[in-house]
ROLODREN-954268 format. One line per 2 residues: number of its first residue (from 1); their letters; for each residue x, y, z of N, C-alpha, C. Coordinates in nm, 4 decimals. Layout:
BEGIN
NUM	A	X/Y/Z/X/Y/Z/X/Y/Z | ... .
***
This chain:
BEGIN
1	XX	7.7683/9.0978/8.8903/7.7787/9.2501/8.9745/7.9037/9.3190/8.8331 | 7.8474/9.4640/8.8756/7.8743/9.5466/8.7523/8.0335/9.6009/8.8668 .
3	XX	8.1406/9.6409/8.7877/8.2911/9.7002/8.8541/8.2524/9.8377/8.8759 | 8.2613/9.8644/9.0042/8.2154/10.0067/9.0184/8.3572/10.1108/8.9856 .
5	XX	8.4552/10.0243/9.0305/8.6038/10.0673/9.0343/8.7427/10.0460/9.0430 | 8.8054/10.0319/8.9290/8.9249/9.9397/8.9232/9.0866/10.0445/8.9735 .
7	XX	9.2004/9.9986/9.0261/9.3161/10.0783/9.0575/9.3798/9.9507/9.0831 | 9.4990/10.0244/9.1031/9.6176/9.9250/9.1550/9.6793/9.9444/9.2556 .
9	XX	9.6464/9.8704/9.3482/9.7165/9.9287/9.4752/9.8394/9.8330/9.5104 | 9.9258/9.9643/9.5585/10.0686/9.8824/9.5552/10.1134/9.9774/9.6947 .
11	XX	10.1979/9.8371/9.7119/10.3220/9.8770/9.8443/10.1975/9.9212/9.9760 | 10.1621/9.7875/10.0205/10.0477/9.8228/10.1192/10.1308/9.7655/10.2202 .
13	XX	10.1596/9.8974/10.3369/10.1730/9.8434/10.4830/10.0640/9.8061/10.6120 | 10.0470/9.6979/10.6486/9.9784/9.6779/10.7253/10.0218/9.6235/10.8293 .
15	XX	9.9645/9.7398/10.9060/10.0158/9.6968/11.0744/9.9164/9.6561/11.1656 | 9.9406/9.5216/11.2101/9.8210/9.4688/11.2830/9.8256/9.4744/11.4284 .
17	XX	9.7152/9.5181/11.5127/9.7077/9.5338/11.6379/9.6103/9.3919/11.6613 | 9.6608/9.3057/11.8312/9.5413/9.2592/11.8990/9.4922/9.3398/12.0104 .
19	XX	9.3343/9.3017/11.9472/9.2275/9.4222/12.0164/9.1660/9.3484/12.0655 | 9.0670/9.3525/12.2167/8.9662/9.2802/12.2344/8.8237/9.3184/12.1440 .
21	XX	8.7926/9.2159/12.1228/8.6268/9.1800/12.0240/8.5019/9.3193/12.1041 | 8.5211/9.2918/12.1864/8.4346/9.4107/12.2196/8.4376/9.5334/12.2038 .
23	XX	8.5975/9.6008/12.2017/8.6154/9.6921/12.1308/8.5454/9.7811/12.0081 | 8.4954/9.6346/11.9235/8.4387/9.6585/11.7566/8.2830/9.6267/11.7655 .
25	XX	8.2141/9.5878/11.8728/8.0963/9.5694/11.8881/8.0071/9.6563/11.9015 | 8.0256/9.7977/11.8835/7.9135/9.8418/11.8365/7.9440/9.9266/11.6511 .
27	XX	8.0444/9.8730/11.5987/8.0445/9.9514/11.4766/8.0399/9.8196/11.4142 | 7.9921/9.7141/11.4601/7.9685/9.5533/11.3873/7.8070/9.5536/11.2940 .
29	XX	7.8521/9.5706/11.1516/7.7175/9.5804/11.0713/7.6846/9.4735/11.0943 | 7.5119/9.5191/11.1166/7.4307/9.3568/11.1120/7.4124/9.2517/11.0439 .
31	XX	7.4142/9.1127/11.0699/7.4330/9.0255/10.9723/7.5762/8.9988/10.9496 | 7.6768/9.0130/11.0136/7.8083/8.9545/11.0524/7.8909/8.9109/11.2073 .
33	XX	7.9648/8.8591/11.1427/8.0170/8.8419/11.3010/8.1898/8.9029/11.3227 | 8.2455/8.9091/11.4286/8.3958/8.9472/11.4550/8.4756/8.7925/11.3508 .
35	XX	8.5846/8.7963/11.3225/8.6311/8.6979/11.2139/8.7786/8.6610/11.3090 | 8.8079/8.5925/11.3658/8.8761/8.5803/11.4986/8.9933/8.4857/11.3876 .
37	XX	9.1103/8.4784/11.4148/9.2394/8.3947/11.3738/9.2843/8.3145/11.5328 | 9.2961/8.2218/11.4872/9.3675/8.1636/11.6132/9.3245/8.1973/11.7568 .
39	XX	9.1607/8.2652/11.7100/9.1264/8.3073/11.8591/9.1920/8.4276/11.8899 | 9.2256/8.5224/11.8014/9.2798/8.6732/11.8373/9.1459/8.7767/11.7313 .
41	XX	9.1912/8.8486/11.7501/9.1103/8.9504/11.6884/9.1471/9.0492/11.7128 | 9.1735/9.1451/11.5683/9.2814/9.1964/11.5224/9.1799/9.3413/11.4764 .
43	XX	9.2653/9.4961/11.4432/9.2273/9.5947/11.3684/9.3638/9.6519/11.2795 | 9.3558/9.6310/11.1544/9.4687/9.6622/11.1124/9.4966/9.8113/11.0502 .
45	XX	9.6168/9.8923/11.0783/9.6618/9.9958/11.0272/9.7107/9.9999/10.8809 | 9.6412/10.0626/10.8087/9.6773/10.0136/10.6415/9.6942/10.1452/10.5510 .
47	XX	9.7629/10.1222/10.4908/9.8371/10.2519/10.4187/9.8957/10.2167/10.2585 | 9.8694/10.2628/10.1921/9.9347/10.1725/9.9986/9.8490/10.3132/9.9302 .
49	XX	9.8702/10.3158/9.8390/9.9190/10.3699/9.6802/9.7655/10.3696/9.6432 | 9.7232/10.4139/9.6063/9.5819/10.4019/9.4652/9.6408/10.4734/9.3387 .
51	XX	9.6465/10.3811/9.2339/9.7008/10.4164/9.1267/9.6416/10.4167/9.0228 | 9.6714/10.4364/8.9000/9.5630/10.4499/8.7748/9.3924/10.3961/8.8272 .
53	XX	9.3821/10.5093/8.8943/9.2469/10.4843/8.9162/9.1437/10.4976/8.8169 | 9.0428/10.4344/8.8000/8.9362/10.4446/8.7476/8.7593/10.4773/8.7661 .
55	XX	8.6948/10.5326/8.7667/8.5620/10.4979/8.8049/8.4976/10.4895/8.7099 | 8.4045/10.3802/8.7299/8.3290/10.3258/8.5831/8.3797/10.3114/8.4343 .
57	XX	8.4986/10.2881/8.4463/8.6379/10.2642/8.3437/8.6350/10.4358/8.2986 | 8.6041/10.5316/8.3945/8.7043/10.6732/8.3472/8.8217/10.7077/8.3841 .
59	XX	8.8662/10.7716/8.3714/8.9504/10.8405/8.4324/8.9004/10.9748/8.4820 | 8.9514/10.9827/8.6270/8.9118/11.1247/8.6870/9.0398/11.2253/8.6857 .
61	XX	9.0416/11.3414/8.6123/9.1349/11.4285/8.5920/9.1644/11.4558/8.7733 | 9.3226/11.4419/8.7711/9.4013/11.4995/8.9570/9.3203/11.3909/9.0333 .
63	XX	9.2541/11.2750/9.0034/9.2503/11.2058/9.0636/9.2695/11.1052/9.0551 | 9.4088/11.0299/8.9864/9.4062/10.9062/8.9390/9.5055/10.8294/9.0556 .
65	XX	9.6065/10.8921/9.0707/9.7105/10.8603/9.2150/9.7238/10.9516/9.3304 | 9.6932/10.8455/9.4353/9.6832/10.8899/9.5243/9.7124/10.7981/9.7099 .
67	XX	9.7544/10.8135/9.7879/9.7577/10.8033/9.8749/9.5979/10.7513/9.9796 | 9.6231/10.6574/10.0239/9.4871/10.6001/10.1328/9.5557/10.5231/10.2774 .
69	XX	9.5412/10.5493/10.3902/9.5500/10.5450/10.5056/9.4133/10.4538/10.5524 | 9.3798/10.3450/10.6067/9.2553/10.3322/10.6549/9.2621/10.2073/10.7654 .
71	XX	9.1775/10.2343/10.8792/9.2230/10.1132/11.0301/9.0845/10.0772/10.9901 | 9.0740/9.9113/10.9854/9.0225/9.8627/10.9364/8.9999/9.6673/11.0688 .
73	XX	8.8755/9.6235/11.0645/8.8481/9.5176/11.1289/8.8128/9.4019/11.0508 | 8.7921/9.3099/11.1322/8.8034/9.1661/10.9805/8.6431/9.1138/11.0689 .
75	XX	8.5512/9.0840/10.9472/8.4345/8.9686/10.9930/8.3914/8.8853/10.8721 | 8.3077/8.7929/10.9196/8.2193/8.7282/10.8125/8.1148/8.6802/10.8156 .
77	XX	8.0371/8.6367/10.7176/7.8889/8.6421/10.6774/7.9188/8.4897/10.6126 | 7.7935/8.4651/10.6955/7.7620/8.2814/10.6090/7.6469/8.3336/10.5421 .
79	XX	7.6415/8.2651/10.4338/7.5392/8.2864/10.3492/7.5007/8.1264/10.2835 | 7.4026/8.1171/10.2364/7.3455/7.9328/10.1827/7.4545/7.8425/10.1056 .
81	XX	7.5591/7.9352/10.0414/7.6340/7.9159/9.9357/7.8216/7.9309/9.9845 | 7.8130/8.0025/10.0478/7.9556/8.0021/10.1155/7.9379/8.1262/10.2252 .
83	XX	8.0596/8.1000/10.2871/8.1130/8.1848/10.4139/8.1878/8.3222/10.3367 | 8.1560/8.4304/10.3382/8.2241/8.5979/10.3282/8.2963/8.6370/10.3988 .
85	XX	8.4238/8.6372/10.3978/8.5490/8.7424/10.4786/8.5730/8.8428/10.4555 | 8.5070/8.9225/10.5734/8.5522/9.0919/10.4983/8.5902/9.1702/10.5776 .
87	XX	8.5958/9.2596/10.5556/8.6270/9.4067/10.6500/8.5425/9.4938/10.6844 | 8.5536/9.5685/10.7826/8.5089/9.7009/10.8198/8.5672/9.7873/10.8634 .
89	XX	8.5313/9.8712/10.8030/8.6469/10.0289/10.8113/8.5641/10.1352/10.9467 | 8.6583/10.1442/11.0418/8.6604/10.2778/11.0664/8.6804/10.3813/11.0479 .
91	XX	8.8293/10.3727/10.9488/8.8117/10.5150/10.8992/8.9029/10.5230/10.7571 | 8.8604/10.5891/10.6484/8.9275/10.5496/10.5664/8.9844/10.7426/10.5515 .
93	XX	9.1157/10.7614/10.5023/9.1720/10.8855/10.4854/9.2664/10.8975/10.3544 | 9.2041/10.9889/10.2636/9.2855/11.0088/10.1304/9.3084/11.1878/10.1304 .
95	XX	9.3624/11.1992/10.0299/9.3895/11.3527/10.0269/9.3218/11.4152/9.9271 | 9.2231/11.3709/9.8461/9.0973/11.4135/9.7521/9.0051/11.4323/9.7938 .
97	XX	8.9047/11.5620/9.8177/8.8665/11.5893/9.8579/8.6698/11.5317/9.7934 | 8.7080/11.4748/9.6892/8.6070/11.3999/9.5733/8.5750/11.3115/9.5736 .
99	XX	8.6687/11.2121/9.6321/8.6920/11.0881/9.6091/8.6418/11.0416/9.7570 | 8.6929/11.1649/9.9003/8.5688/11.1208/10.0085/8.4414/11.1312/10.0012 .
101	XX	8.4422/11.2530/9.9503/8.2354/11.2366/9.9493/8.1864/11.1783/9.8159 | 8.2640/11.1290/9.7321/8.1981/10.9967/9.6879/8.1617/10.9002/9.7563 .
103	XX	8.2798/10.8577/9.7859/8.2746/10.7181/9.8752/8.1548/10.7312/10.0517 | 8.1417/10.8259/10.0532/8.0314/10.9385/10.1752/7.9146/10.8318/10.1461 .
105	XX	7.8705/10.9615/9.9975/7.7517/10.9731/9.9258/7.6723/10.8537/9.8782 | 7.8087/10.7364/9.7739/7.7520/10.6138/9.7144/7.7728/10.4461/9.8400 .
107	XX	7.8599/10.4879/9.9032/7.8837/10.3719/9.9813/7.8724/10.3862/10.1348 | 7.8513/10.5190/10.1779/7.8290/10.5333/10.3255/7.9751/10.4769/10.3882 .
109	XX	8.0354/10.4835/10.3496/8.2012/10.4703/10.4079/8.2283/10.5805/10.4815 | 8.3419/10.5485/10.5962/8.4201/10.7084/10.6707/8.5061/10.7104/10.6371 .
111	XX	8.4840/10.8156/10.5043/8.6583/10.8409/10.4558/8.6254/10.9675/10.4622 | 8.7358/11.0743/10.4737/8.7849/11.1701/10.5304/8.8740/11.2350/10.4410 .
113	XX	8.8956/11.3354/10.4522/9.0001/11.4215/10.3411/9.0981/11.4830/10.4747 | 9.2438/11.4320/10.3973/9.3209/11.4963/10.5184/9.4600/11.5228/10.3946 .
115	XX	9.5479/11.6031/10.4710/9.6952/11.6292/10.4097/9.7917/11.4824/10.4010 | 9.8253/11.4366/10.2658/9.8888/11.3195/10.2959/10.0220/11.2869/10.1500 .
117	XX	10.1251/11.2235/10.2304/10.2336/11.2327/10.1231/10.2799/11.0513/10.1843 | 10.3976/11.0553/10.0679/10.4385/10.9133/10.1034/10.5850/10.9191/10.0339 .
119	XX	10.6465/10.8174/10.1182/10.8010/10.7682/10.0213/10.7963/10.5998/9.9981 | 10.8203/10.6194/9.8949/10.8293/10.4548/9.8040/10.9904/10.4598/9.7249 .
121	XX	11.0402/10.3702/9.7616/11.1777/10.3380/9.6940/11.2100/10.1812/9.6982 | 11.2637/10.1113/9.6017/11.3709/9.9720/9.6214/11.3993/9.9189/9.7537 .
123	XX	11.4063/10.0258/9.8506/11.4105/10.0437/10.0473/11.3435/10.0585/10.1016 | 11.2698/10.1453/10.0830/11.2035/10.1868/10.1646/11.0588/10.2403/10.1416 .
125	XX	10.9146/10.2063/10.2248/10.7844/10.2864/10.2247/10.7281/10.3229/10.3017 | 10.6647/10.4403/10.2985/10.6394/10.4974/10.4306/10.5189/10.6036/10.3637 .
127	XX	10.4533/10.6125/10.4420/10.2979/10.6766/10.4571/10.2950/10.8424/10.5460 | 10.2259/10.9594/10.5255/10.2401/11.0578/10.6131/10.0768/11.1305/10.6288 .
129	XX	10.0116/11.1326/10.7264/9.8803/11.2121/10.7104/9.8704/11.2752/10.8373 | 9.8262/11.4206/10.7784/9.8002/11.4566/10.9361/9.6899/11.6023/10.8568 .
131	XX	9.6142/11.6409/10.9972/9.4978/11.7519/11.0045/9.4755/11.7660/11.1355 | 9.5048/11.9270/11.1154/9.4587/11.9837/11.2224/9.6026/11.9363/11.3560 .
133	XX	9.5806/11.9525/11.4427/9.6745/11.8996/11.5539/9.7302/11.7104/11.5490 | 9.6461/11.6667/11.4511/9.6808/11.5020/11.4418/9.8003/11.5361/11.2997 .
135	XX	9.9048/11.4358/11.3559/10.0192/11.4320/11.2287/10.0628/11.2781/11.3056 | 10.0252/11.2183/11.1647/10.0865/11.0466/11.1774/10.1800/11.0332/11.0720 .
137	XX	10.2158/10.9240/11.0904/10.3263/10.8152/11.0119/10.3741/10.7060/11.0119 | 10.3968/10.6430/10.8854/10.4283/10.4747/10.9227/10.5543/10.4650/10.8171 .
139	XX	10.7030/10.4016/10.8476/10.7611/10.4056/10.7614/10.8388/10.2212/10.8322 | 10.8444/10.1353/10.6742/10.9229/10.0295/10.6923/10.9996/10.0417/10.6395 .
141	XX	11.1248/9.9515/10.6060/11.2322/9.9070/10.5219/11.1736/9.8124/10.4611 | 11.1715/9.7822/10.3308/11.1717/9.6445/10.2463/11.2610/9.5737/10.2434 .
143	XX	11.2416/9.4304/10.3024/11.3331/9.3504/10.3629/11.3269/9.2263/10.2114 | 11.3759/9.1457/10.2353/11.3604/8.9939/10.1394/11.2082/8.9496/10.0968 .
145	XX	11.2086/8.9222/9.9780/11.0733/8.8943/9.9294/11.0324/8.7029/10.0284 | 10.9296/8.7144/10.0745/10.8718/8.5942/10.1237/10.7650/8.5311/10.0852 .
147	XX	10.7538/8.5747/9.9716/10.6701/8.4867/9.8888/10.4662/8.5260/9.8976 | 10.3917/8.4413/9.8610/10.2548/8.4544/9.9394/10.2921/8.3695/10.0362 .
149	XX	10.1857/8.4320/10.1509/10.1356/8.3950/10.2873/10.0964/8.2342/10.2344 | 10.1237/8.1219/10.3250/10.0946/7.9766/10.3564/9.9451/7.9877/10.3922 .
151	XX	9.8791/7.9288/10.3327/9.7448/7.8967/10.3615/9.7459/7.8847/10.4908 | 9.5661/7.8637/10.5639/9.5921/7.9309/10.6682/9.7013/7.9706/10.8139 .
153	XX	9.7341/8.0832/10.7183/9.9035/8.1510/10.7920/9.7816/8.2562/10.8500 | 9.8766/8.3507/10.9747/9.8577/8.4767/10.9818/9.8065/8.6175/10.8318 .
155	XX	9.9344/8.5380/10.7799/9.9396/8.6753/10.6672/9.8046/8.6538/10.5846 | 9.7844/8.5254/10.5684/9.7008/8.5203/10.4636/9.5643/8.5298/10.4956 .
157	XX	9.5246/8.5053/10.6895/9.4413/8.5894/10.7424/9.4332/8.7286/10.7143 | 9.5164/8.8059/10.7316/9.4952/8.9468/10.7307/9.4889/9.0318/10.6110 .
159	XX	9.5383/8.9189/10.4667/9.5215/8.9975/10.3028/9.4247/8.9423/10.2154 | 9.4156/8.8008/10.2511/9.2532/8.7269/10.1650/9.1495/8.7865/10.2399 .
161	XX	9.0848/8.8746/10.2364/8.9920/8.8999/10.2678/8.8883/8.9982/10.1713 | 8.8010/8.9373/10.0811/8.7377/8.9853/9.9506/8.6443/9.0816/9.9432 .
163	XX	8.5542/9.0975/10.0852/8.3994/9.1172/10.0849/8.4090/9.2653/10.1602 | 8.3407/9.3876/10.1683/8.3525/9.4752/10.2511/8.2229/9.4958/10.2844 .
165	XX	8.1691/9.5010/10.3966/8.0201/9.5562/10.4357/8.0769/9.7016/10.5709 | 7.9577/9.7632/10.5273/7.9128/9.8913/10.5898/7.7693/9.9559/10.6594 .
167	XX	7.7722/9.9428/10.8031/7.7226/9.9632/10.8707/7.6162/10.0940/10.8284 | 7.5209/10.0989/10.7761/7.4192/10.2161/10.7517/7.3286/10.2358/10.8079 .
169	XX	7.3288/10.1637/10.9674/7.2043/10.1842/11.0386/7.1454/10.0352/11.1024 | 7.0925/10.0146/11.2206/7.0804/9.9619/11.2606/7.0462/9.8322/11.2239 .
171	XX	6.9712/9.8481/11.0851/6.8798/9.7366/11.0460/6.9387/9.7648/10.8123 | 7.0633/9.7889/10.8498/7.1106/9.7731/10.7171/7.2242/9.7685/10.6642 .
173	XX	7.2775/9.6461/10.6200/7.4370/9.6260/10.5649/7.4403/9.6413/10.4745 | 7.4974/9.7218/10.3992/7.5651/9.7231/10.2287/7.7017/9.6394/10.2163 .
175	XX	7.6818/9.5608/10.1458/7.7616/9.4374/10.0753/7.8692/9.4794/9.9838 | 8.0100/9.4684/9.9409/8.0758/9.5012/9.8324/8.1536/9.3451/9.8054 .
177	XX	8.2283/9.3370/9.7071/8.3092/9.2232/9.6616/8.4418/9.3015/9.6038 | 8.5619/9.2760/9.6831/8.6567/9.3300/9.6053/8.7977/9.2033/9.5117 .
179	XX	8.8077/9.2387/9.3983/8.8945/9.1044/9.3690/9.0004/9.1353/9.3373 | 9.0996/9.0386/9.3802/9.2359/9.1004/9.3166/9.3293/8.9465/9.3381 .
181	XX	9.4594/8.9200/9.2469/9.5180/8.8002/9.3435/9.5600/8.7835/9.4108 | 9.5904/8.6773/9.4585/9.6862/8.6933/9.5706/9.8258/8.7693/9.5716 .
183	XX	9.8000/8.8157/9.7218/10.0287/8.9355/9.6907/10.1045/8.8153/9.7734 | 10.2471/8.8690/9.7294/10.3180/8.8610/9.7932/10.3655/8.9429/9.9159 .
185	XX	10.4250/8.9276/9.9803/10.4626/8.9969/10.0753/10.6057/9.0239/10.1064 | 10.6975/9.1015/10.1511/10.8098/9.1251/10.1904/10.8307/9.1458/10.3189 .
187	XX	10.9097/9.1303/10.3976/10.9945/9.1399/10.5351/10.9846/9.3177/10.5474 | 10.9008/9.3257/10.6865/10.8822/9.4775/10.6834/10.9573/9.5017/10.7742 .
189	XX	11.1183/9.5207/10.7617/11.2356/9.5890/10.8801/11.1812/9.6945/10.8893 | 11.2355/9.7337/11.0437/11.2625/9.8566/11.1206/11.2008/9.9187/11.0967 .
191	XX	11.0510/9.9414/11.1525/10.9194/9.9845/11.1585/10.9135/10.1091/11.2490 | 10.8729/10.2037/11.1357/10.8489/10.3674/11.2391/10.7262/10.3640/11.2626 .
193	XX	10.6796/10.3554/11.3602/10.5488/10.4314/11.3781/10.4963/10.5333/11.4257 | 10.4560/10.6270/11.3874/10.4842/10.7737/11.4982/10.2653/10.7833/11.4858 .
195	XX	10.1801/10.7378/11.5355/10.0825/10.7691/11.4794/9.9600/10.7914/11.6582 | 9.8978/10.9049/11.6567/9.8252/10.9243/11.7245/9.6492/10.8883/11.7159 .
197	XX	9.6450/10.6799/11.7845/9.5163/10.6719/11.7338/9.4068/10.7028/11.8038 | 9.4301/10.7952/11.9486/9.3103/10.8564/11.9267/9.3039/11.0394/11.9147 .
199	XX	9.3673/11.0459/11.8777/9.3250/11.1877/11.8070/9.2376/11.1524/11.6771 | 9.2964/11.0773/11.5852/9.2338/11.0140/11.4646/9.1587/10.9311/11.4757 .
201	XX	9.1513/10.8691/11.5260/9.0466/10.7618/11.5747/8.9053/10.7246/11.6119 | 8.9651/10.7981/11.6989/8.8844/10.8025/11.8545/8.9338/10.7557/11.9644 .
203	XX	8.8612/10.8093/12.0671/8.9200/10.7898/12.2221/8.9292/10.6406/12.2453 | 8.8977/10.6012/12.1576/8.8792/10.4282/12.2328/8.9495/10.3441/12.2010 .
205	XX	9.0435/10.3671/12.0676/9.1646/10.3625/12.0428/9.2966/10.4105/12.0651 | 9.3321/10.5096/12.1799/9.4454/10.5524/12.2284/9.5032/10.4684/12.2608 .
207	XX	9.4867/10.3576/12.3495/9.5358/10.2947/12.3830/9.6477/10.1988/12.2623 | 9.6245/10.1688/12.1991/9.7224/10.1490/12.0434/9.8306/10.2238/12.0609 .
209	XX	9.8168/10.3333/12.1108/9.9573/10.4621/12.0803/10.0792/10.4030/12.1901 | 10.0471/10.2747/12.2615/10.1961/10.2748/12.3850/10.1868/10.1122/12.3302 .
211	XX	10.0884/10.0617/12.2384/10.1089/9.9029/12.1914/10.1523/9.8460/12.0587 | 10.2610/9.7679/12.0956/10.2936/9.7226/11.9978/10.2417/9.6230/11.8760 .
213	XX	10.2779/9.6718/11.7537/10.1388/9.5731/11.6548/10.1995/9.4133/11.6803 | 10.1184/9.3554/11.6340/10.1244/9.1551/11.7011/10.1570/9.1597/11.5593 .
215	XX	10.1964/9.2315/11.4287/10.2634/9.1932/11.2844/10.2778/9.3026/11.2107 | 10.3608/9.3254/11.1162/10.3706/9.4269/11.0350/10.4223/9.3771/10.8853 .
217	XX	10.3117/9.3784/10.7868/10.3508/9.2595/10.6827/10.3571/9.3988/10.5240 | 10.4268/9.3602/10.5111/10.4500/9.4817/10.3551/10.3926/9.4194/10.2642 .
219	XX	10.2939/9.4518/10.1181/10.2469/9.3249/10.0181/10.2637/9.4106/9.9095 | 10.3025/9.3856/9.8076/10.3571/9.4201/9.6609/10.2546/9.4985/9.6183 .
221	XX	10.1096/9.4499/9.6270/9.9416/9.4655/9.5748/9.9576/9.4401/9.4071 | 9.8482/9.4337/9.3778/9.7930/9.4471/9.2201/9.6957/9.5354/9.2196 .
223	XX	9.6524/9.5045/9.0334/9.5158/9.5427/9.0102/9.4068/9.4875/9.0814 | 9.2930/9.5943/9.1316/9.2062/9.5348/9.2016/9.0860/9.5441/9.0922 .
225	XX	8.9976/9.5105/9.1675/8.8741/9.6022/9.1136/8.7448/9.5900/9.2408 | 8.6722/9.7098/9.2451/8.6074/9.6886/9.3658/8.4460/9.6519/9.2632 .
227	XX	8.3397/9.6087/9.3144/8.2076/9.6117/9.2323/8.0910/9.6632/9.3530 | 8.0615/9.6990/9.2449/7.9221/9.7852/9.3038/7.8595/9.7151/9.4456 .
229	XX	7.7794/9.7863/9.5091/7.7611/9.7268/9.6738/7.5885/9.7231/9.6443 | 7.5440/9.6802/9.7455/7.3867/9.6412/9.7393/7.3998/9.6038/9.8969 .
231	XX	7.2401/9.6574/9.9761/7.1749/9.6040/10.0858/7.1587/9.4828/10.0864 | 7.2111/9.4471/10.2015/7.1704/9.2828/10.2859/7.0083/9.2797/10.2825 .
233	XX	6.9428/9.1974/10.2400/6.8253/9.1824/10.2992/6.8292/9.0825/10.4010 | 6.7388/9.1143/10.5255/6.7567/9.0565/10.6318/6.6082/9.0462/10.6904 .
***
């Protein structure tokens, strides 16, 4: 498969919430099923930096470094050769109109352009995103380096998904591969989460406003490659 996009994903905050799988059934792409860890279903609020972004190996002026915040959940697809663990996005937010437009057109991904900002230092990582009356932020203090999550751990489950799936209709699912090395994680101390989930992601997610995350991870990130997607044949 041909690389469509390369970049560095840096300083990923992942706030993970346990939810009832029925919440996600209407968003589940055909050919996939909900991926559970120890019987639990998760959605993750993920904020991070896109750095040195290249599309088809070209730098796009003014669209090289930017923030992204997304809400995602986890799925699995079984092929004859392997079991593919992937993610499905509820919404992906970026500050660049062109990035959002290209992602919607080429991938059918639920991208939107919002005003965004960030803070990143040796001690703190934070992201903010706003549009109209919706103003959100998430910030953590960077603690000790915990290394690469252990095999079969909760941390590995959240981080190690290398496929993306997009629902393009009741009978079409697009699949694409994401490549990156395993990530080290840091302790995410003193989390400050101020997010209106209902306003930002839909009323069905508003209950998360009052729900404490099951876990919060801070990953260092790495170079990544996103490969050109293709429809799954049924």
